[in-house]
C-alpha positions as a LaTeX table, in Angstrom:
\begin{tabular}{lrrr}
\hline
Residue & $x$ (\AA) & $y$ (\AA) & $z$ (\AA) \\
\hline
Met1 & $-8.60$ & 42.62 & $-47.52$ \\
Ser2 & $-9.57$ & 39.01 & $-48.30$ \\
Val3 & $-6.86$ & 36.34 & $-48.34$ \\
Ala4 & $-7.09$ & 32.95 & $-50.05$ \\
Ile5 & $-4.65$ & 30.04 & $-50.08$ \\
Ala6 & $-4.07$ & 27.87 & $-53.17$ \\
Trp7 & $-2.54$ & 24.61 & $-51.96$ \\
Leu8 & $-0.98$ & 22.77 & $-54.89$ \\
Arg9 & $-0.93$ & 19.11 & $-53.93$ \\
Asp10 & $-0.18$ & 17.71 & $-57.39$ \\
Gly11 & $-0.57$ & 20.59 & $-59.82$ \\
Leu12 & 2.81 & 22.30 & $-60.24$ \\
Arg13 & 1.78 & 24.31 & $-63.30$ \\
Leu14 & $-0.07$ & 27.43 & $-64.46$ \\
Asp15 & $-1.69$ & 26.03 & $-67.61$ \\
Asp16 & $-5.13$ & 24.45 & $-67.23$ \\
Gln17 & $-5.24$ & 25.28 & $-63.55$ \\
Pro18 & $-8.87$ & 25.97 & $-62.54$ \\
Leu19 & $-7.84$ & 25.97 & $-58.90$ \\
Leu20 & $-5.72$ & 29.10 & $-59.36$ \\
Arg21 & $-8.47$ & 30.79 & $-61.35$ \\
Asp22 & $-11.09$ & 30.08 & $-58.69$ \\
Ala23 & $-8.78$ & 31.06 & $-55.84$ \\
Ala24 & $-7.80$ & 34.30 & $-57.59$ \\
Glu25 & $-11.45$ & 35.26 & $-58.14$ \\
Ser26 & $-12.21$ & 34.81 & $-54.45$ \\
Cys27 & $-9.67$ & 37.23 & $-52.99$ \\
Asn28 & $-7.45$ & 40.27 & $-53.41$ \\
Arg29 & $-4.44$ & 38.63 & $-51.71$ \\
Leu30 & $-3.35$ & 35.11 & $-52.66$ \\
Ile31 & $-0.89$ & 32.65 & $-51.10$ \\
Val32 & 0.29 & 29.85 & $-53.41$ \\
Val33 & 1.85 & 27.02 & $-51.44$ \\
Ala34 & 3.17 & 23.48 & $-51.87$ \\
Phe35 & 4.75 & 21.19 & $-49.31$ \\
Glu36 & 7.60 & 18.75 & $-48.98$ \\
Asp37 & 6.14 & 16.45 & $-46.33$ \\
Pro38 & 8.91 & 15.15 & $-44.00$ \\
Ala39 & 6.84 & 12.01 & $-43.36$ \\
Glu40 & 7.52 & 10.85 & $-46.93$ \\
Ala41 & 11.27 & 10.71 & $-46.29$ \\
Ala42 & 10.92 & 8.78 & $-43.02$ \\
Pro43 & 11.34 & 4.97 & $-43.04$ \\
Ser44 & 8.04 & 3.21 & $-43.72$ \\
Gly45 & 6.83 & $-0.17$ & $-42.58$ \\
Asn46 & 8.59 & $-1.64$ & $-45.60$ \\
Gly47 & 11.98 & $-0.52$ & $-44.30$ \\
His48 & 12.54 & 2.30 & $-46.78$ \\
Pro49 & 11.17 & 5.84 & $-47.29$ \\
Arg50 & 8.15 & 6.45 & $-49.47$ \\
Ile51 & 9.99 & 8.90 & $-51.72$ \\
Gly52 & 13.40 & 8.42 & $-53.31$ \\
Thr53 & 15.96 & 10.77 & $-54.83$ \\
His54 & 14.55 & 10.83 & $-58.35$ \\
Arg55 & 11.02 & 11.87 & $-57.47$ \\
Arg56 & 12.23 & 14.30 & $-54.83$ \\
Ala57 & 14.64 & 15.94 & $-57.29$ \\
Phe58 & 12.00 & 16.16 & $-60.03$ \\
Arg59 & 9.45 & 17.65 & $-57.64$ \\
His60 & 11.95 & 20.21 & $-56.38$ \\
Ala61 & 12.96 & 21.23 & $-59.91$ \\
Ser62 & 9.29 & 21.55 & $-60.82$ \\
Ala63 & 8.70 & 23.78 & $-57.79$ \\
Val64 & 11.65 & 26.01 & $-58.75$ \\
Ala65 & 10.29 & 26.33 & $-62.30$ \\
Leu66 & 6.81 & 27.19 & $-61.06$ \\
Asn67 & 8.21 & 29.77 & $-58.67$ \\
Phe68 & 9.94 & 31.54 & $-61.58$ \\
Ala69 & 6.70 & 31.50 & $-63.59$ \\
Leu70 & 4.73 & 32.90 & $-60.66$ \\
Gln71 & 7.29 & 35.65 & $-60.07$ \\
Ala72 & 6.60 & 36.91 & $-63.59$ \\
Leu73 & 3.00 & 37.46 & $-62.41$ \\
Gly74 & 4.02 & 39.20 & $-59.19$ \\
Gln75 & 3.47 & 36.05 & $-57.17$ \\
Gln76 & 5.64 & 33.34 & $-55.63$ \\
Leu77 & 5.43 & 29.72 & $-54.57$ \\
Leu78 & 5.84 & 29.04 & $-50.87$ \\
Trp79 & 7.73 & 25.76 & $-50.59$ \\
Leu80 & 7.43 & 24.52 & $-47.03$ \\
Arg81 & 9.07 & 21.47 & $-45.51$ \\
Gln82 & 6.35 & 20.77 & $-42.99$ \\
Asp83 & 3.33 & 18.60 & $-42.33$ \\
Pro84 & 0.86 & 20.03 & $-44.88$ \\
Val85 & $-2.13$ & 20.24 & $-42.54$ \\
Glu86 & $-0.10$ & 22.00 & $-39.86$ \\
Gly87 & 1.37 & 24.31 & $-42.49$ \\
Ile88 & $-2.00$ & 25.31 & $-43.92$ \\
Val89 & $-3.44$ & 25.96 & $-40.46$ \\
Asp90 & $-0.39$ & 28.09 & $-39.60$ \\
Leu91 & $-0.85$ & 30.15 & $-42.78$ \\
Val92 & $-4.55$ & 30.64 & $-42.13$ \\
Arg93 & $-3.86$ & 31.94 & $-38.65$ \\
Ala94 & $-0.92$ & 34.11 & $-39.68$ \\
His95 & $-2.72$ & 35.81 & $-42.58$ \\
Gly96 & $-6.39$ & 35.51 & $-41.70$ \\
Ala97 & $-7.18$ & 33.51 & $-44.82$ \\
Ala98 & $-10.89$ & 33.02 & $-45.48$ \\
Thr99 & $-10.70$ & 30.25 & $-48.09$ \\
Ile100 & $-8.47$ & 27.30 & $-48.98$ \\
Trp101 & $-8.46$ & 25.92 & $-52.52$ \\
Thr102 & $-6.84$ & 22.57 & $-53.25$ \\
His103 & $-6.95$ & 19.39 & $-55.35$ \\
Ala104 & $-8.59$ & 16.09 & $-54.55$ \\
Gln105 & $-6.15$ & 13.21 & $-54.86$ \\
Pro106 & $-7.02$ & 9.53 & $-55.20$ \\
Gly107 & $-6.12$ & 7.37 & $-52.23$ \\
Ser108 & $-7.42$ & 6.77 & $-48.74$ \\
Glu109 & $-4.54$ & 8.55 & $-46.99$ \\
Glu110 & $-5.03$ & 11.60 & $-49.18$ \\
Arg111 & $-8.72$ & 11.74 & $-48.22$ \\
Val112 & $-7.85$ & 11.34 & $-44.54$ \\
Gln113 & $-5.49$ & 14.31 & $-44.89$ \\
Leu114 & $-8.28$ & 16.51 & $-46.24$ \\
Asp115 & $-10.68$ & 15.31 & $-43.53$ \\
Arg116 & $-8.08$ & 16.22 & $-40.91$ \\
Leu117 & $-7.60$ & 19.66 & $-42.45$ \\
Ser118 & $-11.34$ & 20.36 & $-42.47$ \\
Arg119 & $-11.49$ & 19.51 & $-38.76$ \\
Glu120 & $-8.48$ & 21.62 & $-37.80$ \\
Leu121 & $-9.19$ & 24.76 & $-39.83$ \\
Pro122 & $-10.20$ & 27.76 & $-37.74$ \\
Thr123 & $-13.91$ & 28.55 & $-37.69$ \\
Gly124 & $-14.96$ & 30.64 & $-40.66$ \\
Cys125 & $-12.30$ & 29.37 & $-43.08$ \\
Ala126 & $-13.85$ & 27.49 & $-46.02$ \\
Leu127 & $-12.19$ & 24.54 & $-47.79$ \\
His128 & $-12.84$ & 24.08 & $-51.53$ \\
Val129 & $-11.67$ & 20.86 & $-53.19$ \\
Ala130 & $-11.48$ & 20.37 & $-56.98$ \\
Arg131 & $-10.39$ & 17.54 & $-59.28$ \\
Asp132 & $-7.92$ & 19.44 & $-61.43$ \\
Asn133 & $-5.51$ & 16.69 & $-62.43$ \\
Arg134 & $-8.03$ & 14.48 & $-64.25$ \\
Leu135 & $-9.64$ & 14.36 & $-67.64$ \\
Phe136 & $-13.16$ & 14.58 & $-66.25$ \\
Asp137 & $-14.63$ & 16.52 & $-63.34$ \\
Cys138 & $-17.20$ & 13.74 & $-62.99$ \\
Thr139 & $-18.03$ & 10.47 & $-64.70$ \\
Pro140 & $-21.30$ & 9.24 & $-66.24$ \\
Phe141 & $-21.53$ & 6.63 & $-63.50$ \\
Gly142 & $-23.26$ & 6.82 & $-60.16$ \\
Ala143 & $-22.01$ & 5.32 & $-56.91$ \\
Asp144 & $-24.21$ & 2.26 & $-57.46$ \\
Asp145 & $-23.25$ & 1.49 & $-61.05$ \\
Trp146 & $-19.48$ & 2.01 & $-61.03$ \\
Pro147 & $-18.02$ & $-0.37$ & $-63.66$ \\
Met148 & $-15.45$ & $-2.76$ & $-62.20$ \\
Ser149 & $-14.16$ & $-3.18$ & $-65.75$ \\
Phe150 & $-11.96$ & $-0.81$ & $-67.72$ \\
Ser151 & $-13.66$ & $-1.80$ & $-70.98$ \\
Lys152 & $-17.09$ & $-0.77$ & $-69.68$ \\
Phe153 & $-15.65$ & 2.46 & $-68.32$ \\
Arg154 & $-13.88$ & 3.25 & $-71.60$ \\
Arg155 & $-16.86$ & 2.49 & $-73.83$ \\
Lys156 & $-19.21$ & 4.69 & $-71.84$ \\
Val157 & $-16.89$ & 7.69 & $-71.51$ \\
Glu158 & $-15.93$ & 7.45 & $-75.20$ \\
Arg159 & $-19.63$ & 7.79 & $-76.07$ \\
Gly160 & $-19.82$ & 10.93 & $-73.93$ \\
Pro161 & $-18.83$ & 14.52 & $-74.71$ \\
Gly162 & $-15.14$ & 14.03 & $-73.91$ \\
Pro163 & $-12.88$ & 16.02 & $-71.59$ \\
Gly164 & $-13.46$ & 19.71 & $-71.20$ \\
Ala165 & $-11.18$ & 22.16 & $-72.99$ \\
Pro166 & $-8.06$ & 23.05 & $-70.99$ \\
Leu167 & $-7.90$ & 26.55 & $-69.56$ \\
Pro168 & $-5.13$ & 28.96 & $-70.60$ \\
Ala169 & $-2.58$ & 29.98 & $-68.02$ \\
Pro170 & $-3.51$ & 33.08 & $-66.00$ \\
Val171 & $-2.04$ & 36.40 & $-67.10$ \\
Val172 & $-2.68$ & 38.12 & $-63.78$ \\
Leu173 & $-2.98$ & 36.94 & $-60.19$ \\
Pro174 & $-3.62$ & 38.79 & $-56.93$ \\
Pro175 & $-0.37$ & 39.53 & $-55.09$ \\
Pro176 & 0.62 & 37.75 & $-51.88$ \\
Pro177 & $-0.19$ & 39.40 & $-48.56$ \\
Lys178 & 2.07 & 42.20 & $-47.42$ \\
Gly179 & 4.54 & 41.52 & $-44.66$ \\
Pro180 & 6.95 & 38.66 & $-43.94$ \\
Val181 & 6.57 & 35.78 & $-46.37$ \\
Asp182 & 8.46 & 32.51 & $-46.35$ \\
Ala183 & 10.98 & 31.90 & $-49.09$ \\
Gly184 & 10.29 & 29.82 & $-52.17$ \\
Pro185 & 12.20 & 26.67 & $-53.12$ \\
Ala186 & 15.98 & 27.01 & $-53.15$ \\
Glu187 & 17.41 & 27.01 & $-56.65$ \\
Thr188 & 20.13 & 24.56 & $-55.62$ \\
Pro189 & 19.23 & 21.26 & $-57.29$ \\
Val190 & 18.39 & 18.29 & $-55.10$ \\
Pro191 & 21.04 & 15.60 & $-55.73$ \\
Cys192 & 19.93 & 12.97 & $-58.22$ \\
Ser193 & 21.97 & 10.22 & $-59.84$ \\
Ala194 & 20.55 & 10.72 & $-63.33$ \\
Gly195 & 18.91 & 13.67 & $-65.05$ \\
Leu196 & 16.71 & 11.67 & $-67.41$ \\
Phe197 & 13.81 & 14.11 & $-67.00$ \\
Asp198 & 13.87 & 17.86 & $-66.39$ \\
Gly199 & 11.23 & 18.96 & $-63.91$ \\
Gly200 & 8.81 & 21.76 & $-64.58$ \\
Glu201 & 5.92 & 22.79 & $-66.77$ \\
Ala202 & 8.05 & 24.17 & $-69.62$ \\
Ala203 & 10.04 & 20.93 & $-69.89$ \\
Gly204 & 6.83 & 18.90 & $-69.95$ \\
Cys205 & 5.31 & 21.07 & $-72.66$ \\
Ala206 & 8.51 & 20.80 & $-74.69$ \\
Arg207 & 8.44 & 17.01 & $-74.44$ \\
Leu208 & 4.80 & 16.93 & $-75.53$ \\
Gln209 & 5.48 & 19.13 & $-78.56$ \\
His210 & 8.57 & 17.09 & $-79.49$ \\
Tyr211 & 6.77 & 13.76 & $-79.34$ \\
Leu212 & 3.76 & 15.00 & $-81.29$ \\
Phe213 & 4.58 & 17.76 & $-83.76$ \\
Glu214 & 8.37 & 17.87 & $-84.04$ \\
Ser215 & 9.33 & 14.20 & $-84.30$ \\
Gln216 & 5.85 & 12.78 & $-84.96$ \\
His217 & 6.88 & 9.65 & $-83.07$ \\
Val218 & 3.27 & 9.50 & $-81.92$ \\
Leu219 & 2.36 & 7.99 & $-85.30$ \\
Arg220 & 4.27 & 4.83 & $-84.32$ \\
Tyr221 & 3.38 & 4.77 & $-80.63$ \\
Lys222 & 1.33 & 1.56 & $-80.68$ \\
Gln223 & 4.14 & $-0.30$ & $-82.44$ \\
Thr224 & 7.03 & 1.04 & $-80.33$ \\
Arg225 & 5.51 & 1.51 & $-76.85$ \\
Asp226 & 6.90 & $-1.82$ & $-75.58$ \\
Gly227 & 10.45 & $-0.95$ & $-76.62$ \\
Leu228 & 13.17 & $-1.05$ & $-73.99$ \\
Thr229 & 16.01 & 1.04 & $-75.40$ \\
Asp230 & 14.86 & 4.22 & $-77.18$ \\
Phe231 & 13.60 & 7.24 & $-75.22$ \\
Asp232 & 11.08 & 7.95 & $-77.98$ \\
Asp233 & 9.63 & 4.44 & $-77.91$ \\
Ser234 & 6.81 & 5.91 & $-75.80$ \\
Thr235 & 5.56 & 9.36 & $-74.86$ \\
Arg236 & 7.60 & 9.52 & $-71.60$ \\
Leu237 & 5.10 & 12.11 & $-70.33$ \\
Ser238 & 4.31 & 10.27 & $-67.11$ \\
Pro239 & 6.67 & 12.23 & $-64.78$ \\
Trp240 & 5.08 & 15.56 & $-65.76$ \\
Leu241 & 1.58 & 14.13 & $-65.50$ \\
Ala242 & 2.30 & 12.57 & $-62.11$ \\
His243 & 3.58 & 15.84 & $-60.65$ \\
Gly244 & 0.88 & 17.92 & $-62.31$ \\
Cys245 & 3.34 & 19.82 & $-64.52$ \\
Leu246 & 1.15 & 18.78 & $-67.46$ \\
Ser247 & $-2.60$ & 18.35 & $-67.28$ \\
Ala248 & $-4.17$ & 15.26 & $-68.79$ \\
Arg249 & $-6.69$ & 17.53 & $-70.52$ \\
Arg250 & $-3.88$ & 19.46 & $-72.22$ \\
Val251 & $-2.26$ & 16.25 & $-73.48$ \\
Trp252 & $-5.62$ & 15.00 & $-74.75$ \\
Ala253 & $-6.34$ & 18.30 & $-76.49$ \\
Glu254 & $-2.91$ & 18.39 & $-78.15$ \\
Val255 & $-3.30$ & 14.83 & $-79.43$ \\
Glu256 & $-6.67$ & 15.79 & $-80.91$ \\
Arg257 & $-5.07$ & 18.87 & $-82.50$ \\
Phe258 & $-2.39$ & 16.64 & $-84.02$ \\
Glu259 & $-5.10$ & 14.33 & $-85.36$ \\
Arg260 & $-6.89$ & 17.30 & $-86.96$ \\
Asp261 & $-3.84$ & 19.07 & $-88.36$ \\
Val262 & $-1.43$ & 16.23 & $-89.19$ \\
Glu263 & $-2.80$ & 12.69 & $-89.10$ \\
Ala264 & $-4.98$ & 10.39 & $-87.03$ \\
Asn265 & $-4.22$ & 6.69 & $-86.81$ \\
Glu266 & $-4.40$ & 3.81 & $-84.35$ \\
Ser267 & $-1.31$ & 5.07 & $-82.52$ \\
Thr268 & $-2.68$ & 8.55 & $-81.88$ \\
Tyr269 & $-5.87$ & 6.97 & $-80.55$ \\
Trp270 & $-3.78$ & 4.69 & $-78.34$ \\
Val271 & $-2.21$ & 7.64 & $-76.52$ \\
Arg272 & $-5.69$ & 8.76 & $-75.54$ \\
Phe273 & $-6.55$ & 5.14 & $-74.70$ \\
Glu274 & $-3.68$ & 5.09 & $-72.19$ \\
Leu275 & $-4.87$ & 8.39 & $-70.70$ \\
Leu276 & $-8.22$ & 6.68 & $-70.12$ \\
Trp277 & $-6.44$ & 3.87 & $-68.24$ \\
Arg278 & $-4.86$ & 6.52 & $-66.02$ \\
Glu279 & $-8.26$ & 8.14 & $-65.50$ \\
Tyr280 & $-9.91$ & 4.80 & $-64.76$ \\
Phe281 & $-7.45$ & 3.97 & $-61.98$ \\
Arg282 & $-8.04$ & 7.35 & $-60.34$ \\
Trp283 & $-11.81$ & 6.93 & $-60.25$ \\
Leu284 & $-11.44$ & 3.27 & $-59.26$ \\
Met285 & $-9.38$ & 4.26 & $-56.22$ \\
Asp286 & $-12.05$ & 6.81 & $-55.31$ \\
Ala287 & $-14.74$ & 4.15 & $-55.60$ \\
Thr288 & $-12.99$ & 1.38 & $-53.67$ \\
Gly289 & $-11.15$ & 3.30 & $-50.95$ \\
Val290 & $-8.67$ & 1.37 & $-48.84$ \\
Ala291 & $-9.64$ & $-2.00$ & $-50.36$ \\
Leu292 & $-7.10$ & $-1.72$ & $-53.17$ \\
Phe293 & $-4.25$ & $-1.67$ & $-50.63$ \\
Leu294 & $-5.28$ & $-4.89$ & $-48.85$ \\
Pro295 & $-3.55$ & $-8.24$ & $-49.56$ \\
Ala296 & $-6.49$ & $-9.47$ & $-51.63$ \\
Gly297 & $-7.10$ & $-6.05$ & $-53.14$ \\
Leu298 & $-10.46$ & $-6.11$ & $-54.88$ \\
Ala299 & $-10.38$ & $-9.89$ & $-55.33$ \\
Thr300 & $-12.05$ & $-12.48$ & $-53.11$ \\
Arg301 & $-8.78$ & $-14.01$ & $-51.93$ \\
Ser302 & $-5.11$ & $-13.08$ & $-51.72$ \\
Pro303 & $-2.62$ & $-14.56$ & $-54.19$ \\
Pro304 & $-0.33$ & $-17.17$ & $-52.62$ \\
Ser305 & 2.68 & $-15.48$ & $-51.03$ \\
Arg306 & 5.31 & $-16.19$ & $-48.43$ \\
Leu307 & 7.63 & $-13.45$ & $-47.25$ \\
Asp308 & 11.20 & $-14.35$ & $-48.11$ \\
Pro309 & 13.50 & $-11.41$ & $-47.28$ \\
Gly310 & 16.33 & $-12.91$ & $-49.32$ \\
Arg311 & 14.24 & $-13.15$ & $-52.48$ \\
Leu312 & 12.74 & $-9.70$ & $-51.99$ \\
Thr313 & 16.18 & $-8.16$ & $-51.46$ \\
Ala314 & 17.59 & $-9.91$ & $-54.53$ \\
Trp315 & 14.72 & $-8.50$ & $-56.59$ \\
Arg316 & 15.18 & $-4.98$ & $-55.23$ \\
Glu317 & 18.96 & $-5.06$ & $-55.72$ \\
Ala318 & 18.88 & $-6.62$ & $-59.21$ \\
Arg319 & 20.59 & $-9.84$ & $-58.12$ \\
Thr320 & 18.03 & $-12.43$ & $-59.24$ \\
Gly321 & 20.19 & $-13.91$ & $-61.99$ \\
Ile322 & 17.39 & $-13.33$ & $-64.51$ \\
Pro323 & 18.77 & $-10.77$ & $-66.99$ \\
Leu324 & 15.60 & $-8.93$ & $-68.03$ \\
Val325 & 14.51 & $-8.56$ & $-64.41$ \\
Asp326 & 17.92 & $-7.40$ & $-63.21$ \\
Ala327 & 18.40 & $-4.98$ & $-66.12$ \\
Ala328 & 15.00 & $-3.40$ & $-65.47$ \\
Met329 & 15.66 & $-3.08$ & $-61.74$ \\
Arg330 & 19.07 & $-1.50$ & $-62.34$ \\
Glu331 & 17.52 & 0.97 & $-64.77$ \\
Leu332 & 14.84 & 1.78 & $-62.20$ \\
Ala333 & 17.40 & 2.40 & $-59.47$ \\
Ala334 & 19.65 & 4.51 & $-61.70$ \\
Thr335 & 16.99 & 6.64 & $-63.43$ \\
Gly336 & 13.72 & 6.33 & $-61.53$ \\
Phe337 & 12.09 & 5.05 & $-64.70$ \\
Ser338 & 11.53 & 1.93 & $-66.75$ \\
Ser339 & 9.21 & 1.12 & $-69.62$ \\
Asn340 & 5.75 & $-0.27$ & $-69.01$ \\
Arg341 & 6.84 & $-3.60$ & $-70.50$ \\
Ala342 & 9.76 & $-3.82$ & $-68.08$ \\
Arg343 & 7.50 & $-2.95$ & $-65.14$ \\
Gln344 & 5.06 & $-5.69$ & $-66.09$ \\
Asn345 & 7.84 & $-8.25$ & $-66.24$ \\
Val346 & 9.45 & $-7.42$ & $-62.90$ \\
Ala347 & 6.02 & $-7.34$ & $-61.24$ \\
Ser348 & 5.10 & $-10.72$ & $-62.67$ \\
Phe349 & 8.44 & $-12.17$ & $-61.59$ \\
Leu350 & 8.12 & $-10.92$ & $-58.01$ \\
Val351 & 4.56 & $-12.14$ & $-57.55$ \\
Lys352 & 4.28 & $-15.21$ & $-59.78$ \\
Asp353 & 7.83 & $-16.61$ & $-59.79$ \\
Leu354 & 9.14 & $-15.52$ & $-56.38$ \\
Gly355 & 5.79 & $-15.77$ & $-54.59$ \\
Gln356 & 6.13 & $-12.46$ & $-52.76$ \\
Asp357 & 3.40 & $-10.10$ & $-51.57$ \\
Trp358 & 2.55 & $-7.81$ & $-54.47$ \\
Arg359 & 2.26 & $-4.85$ & $-52.11$ \\
Thr360 & 5.99 & $-4.99$ & $-51.30$ \\
Gly361 & 6.66 & $-4.44$ & $-54.99$ \\
Ala362 & 4.18 & $-1.59$ & $-55.24$ \\
Ala363 & 5.77 & 0.08 & $-52.21$ \\
Trp364 & 9.27 & $-0.29$ & $-53.70$ \\
Phe365 & 8.06 & 1.32 & $-56.91$ \\
Glu366 & 6.59 & 4.16 & $-54.85$ \\
Tyr367 & 10.06 & 4.74 & $-53.44$ \\
Cys368 & 11.96 & 4.43 & $-56.72$ \\
Leu369 & 9.77 & 5.92 & $-59.42$ \\
Val370 & 10.18 & 9.47 & $-60.65$ \\
Asp371 & 6.64 & 9.20 & $-62.08$ \\
Tyr372 & 4.97 & 7.64 & $-59.05$ \\
Asp373 & 1.23 & 8.15 & $-59.13$ \\
Ala374 & $-0.70$ & 6.36 & $-56.38$ \\
Ala375 & $-3.67$ & 5.32 & $-58.50$ \\
Ser376 & $-1.67$ & 4.15 & $-61.52$ \\
Asn377 & 1.03 & 2.42 & $-59.48$ \\
Trp378 & $-1.23$ & 0.50 & $-57.10$ \\
Gly379 & $-3.85$ & $-0.10$ & $-59.77$ \\
Asn380 & $-1.33$ & $-1.59$ & $-62.18$ \\
Trp381 & 0.31 & $-3.73$ & $-59.50$ \\
Ala382 & $-3.09$ & $-5.07$ & $-58.43$ \\
Tyr383 & $-3.94$ & $-5.74$ & $-62.07$ \\
Gln384 & $-0.70$ & $-7.67$ & $-62.55$ \\
Ala385 & $-1.13$ & $-9.62$ & $-59.30$ \\
Gly386 & $-4.74$ & $-10.53$ & $-60.06$ \\
Thr387 & $-6.06$ & $-8.53$ & $-57.10$ \\
Gly388 & $-7.65$ & $-5.76$ & $-59.15$ \\
Thr389 & $-10.88$ & $-5.78$ & $-61.12$ \\
Asp390 & $-9.66$ & $-8.59$ & $-63.39$ \\
Ser391 & $-8.35$ & $-11.70$ & $-61.64$ \\
Arg392 & $-7.16$ & $-13.51$ & $-64.76$ \\
Glu393 & $-3.70$ & $-15.06$ & $-64.59$ \\
Arg394 & $-0.99$ & $-12.71$ & $-65.88$ \\
Trp395 & 2.24 & $-14.65$ & $-65.76$ \\
Phe396 & 5.06 & $-13.30$ & $-67.93$ \\
Asn397 & 7.78 & $-15.54$ & $-69.32$ \\
Val398 & 10.62 & $-13.21$ & $-68.34$ \\
Val399 & 13.12 & $-14.98$ & $-70.59$ \\
Gly400 & 10.83 & $-15.12$ & $-73.61$ \\
Gln401 & 9.84 & $-11.49$ & $-73.09$ \\
Gly402 & 13.48 & $-10.43$ & $-73.16$ \\
Gln403 & 14.11 & $-12.40$ & $-76.33$ \\
Arg404 & 11.06 & $-10.86$ & $-77.97$ \\
His405 & 11.56 & $-7.22$ & $-76.99$ \\
Asp406 & 15.38 & $-7.15$ & $-76.89$ \\
Pro407 & 16.44 & $-9.82$ & $-79.40$ \\
Glu408 & 20.04 & $-8.59$ & $-79.70$ \\
Gly409 & 20.44 & $-8.13$ & $-75.95$ \\
Val410 & 21.22 & $-4.41$ & $-76.35$ \\
Tyr411 & 19.15 & $-3.43$ & $-73.32$ \\
Leu412 & 20.69 & $-6.23$ & $-71.26$ \\
Ala413 & 24.24 & $-5.26$ & $-72.19$ \\
Arg414 & 23.53 & $-1.61$ & $-71.37$ \\
Trp415 & 22.42 & $-2.32$ & $-67.81$ \\
Leu416 & 24.30 & $-5.57$ & $-67.19$ \\
Pro417 & 27.82 & $-5.01$ & $-68.58$ \\
Glu418 & 28.80 & $-8.36$ & $-67.04$ \\
Leu419 & 26.87 & $-9.97$ & $-69.91$ \\
Ala420 & 28.19 & $-7.78$ & $-72.75$ \\
Ala421 & 30.82 & $-10.32$ & $-73.83$ \\
Leu422 & 28.22 & $-13.05$ & $-74.33$ \\
Ser423 & 26.43 & $-13.65$ & $-77.60$ \\
Pro424 & 23.05 & $-11.92$ & $-77.92$ \\
Arg425 & 21.29 & $-15.25$ & $-77.42$ \\
Ser426 & 23.29 & $-16.17$ & $-74.32$ \\
Arg427 & 22.70 & $-12.78$ & $-72.69$ \\
His428 & 19.12 & $-13.88$ & $-72.04$ \\
Thr429 & 20.16 & $-17.20$ & $-70.47$ \\
Pro430 & 23.73 & $-16.74$ & $-69.16$ \\
Trp431 & 23.43 & $-19.86$ & $-66.98$ \\
Thr432 & 23.47 & $-21.93$ & $-70.19$ \\
Ala433 & 26.69 & $-20.37$ & $-71.53$ \\
Ala434 & 29.76 & $-22.58$ & $-71.79$ \\
Ala435 & 31.54 & $-20.16$ & $-69.47$ \\
Pro436 & 29.04 & $-18.32$ & $-67.23$ \\
Pro437 & 30.01 & $-14.65$ & $-66.86$ \\
Ser438 & 32.07 & $-13.67$ & $-63.86$ \\
Gly439 & 30.36 & $-11.42$ & $-61.35$ \\
Tyr440 & 26.80 & $-12.20$ & $-62.38$ \\
Pro441 & 24.69 & $-14.33$ & $-60.00$ \\
Ala442 & 23.13 & $-17.67$ & $-60.80$ \\
Pro443 & 19.32 & $-17.63$ & $-61.07$ \\
Ile444 & 17.52 & $-17.73$ & $-57.73$ \\
Val445 & 14.67 & $-19.60$ & $-59.46$ \\
Leu446 & 14.32 & $-21.43$ & $-62.77$ \\
Asp447 & 11.01 & $-22.21$ & $-64.44$ \\
Pro448 & 10.87 & $-24.96$ & $-67.08$ \\
Arg449 & 8.38 & $-22.82$ & $-69.02$ \\
Trp450 & 11.19 & $-20.39$ & $-69.78$ \\
Ala451 & 12.85 & $-22.90$ & $-72.08$ \\
\hline
\end{tabular}
């Protein structure tokens, strides 16, 4: 009897899952396992855990859904609350596993984890690592000619053959080993303050089909993607992509199918364009290692910053007195999500207007976001702070942005009911109202450019 272990680090799905195919072909007994790492819930150096309630709840729901899908194939998902390396080594020893199959993840800590596992595995157990949550298994660039520019990356990959076709879900898998087996994830939901997104592969597929073929909102994506109020303003696929409930290749293939069968326009292309941004950040993190997490990031010098706990706390707690910033931060806390436009504005405000270290903002997003993805989160924060591959100034007029993208103040009134009684115009600048609203703070900074 040969035993293999499929360790799902960020691929909580059956569709387009080469790892499961390869693991299944290597054995006649298969263990499918994922971990809830206790270290993520411990306080970090930033004073808060690395994972918050929204992401934890979504991940747990996704694990429950995958376990049900595996049970239909005579399998199950082991859901272990344990250090992943220790857990894998324990499983290898308990079941005599000969091979481990897992995903590569971008990020220096993720690579260190795999290096540690390779050192601690018993002799004779082989470790196989694949890149299953990306568009491409490899890029047309070598180590010496990696493009430190998204435009160069995009142009070259768009001239190439494109992503490979996604694999269908398996219809049969080897059973787990006989004997005592740990239980799968409990079906009791993890508490979460808002159920904006349902975890799991089926929910992700349903969202993809709704956005493309049922509602055809994709045809207006480029025009609506900066919207603040409507769920269908953008694809909202990021939570399922981040947790591996949807593969990027499947999304790409479905957009191409829509373009063939329904219509192709600039908006449908732009969905694939954004998938290339996601891909770029993943390969960029591979290429640059720990550098992206340093104060200066990939730049030659760090942006000016001075730690001010009061300002940082006001930003985190939505008490800056700047309506667009506070509304976005309240939405983030309540739902684990905010639009890309809102994220850009709060990042600009923290770094450019409050003068705080951009990494404190990236770490807070890691804690809050339901769709946290290390490469996209840290890559976008570095891009906004000017510490990424493009150091151009990216200052956002957070008052003007609110007036442009929420002219009637609907978004502001939704998340800041203290401002609902004001006129739409005054909601953006409540400090100028004849009677400033009770219970809403005065601005902690004012910039004359906001006028």
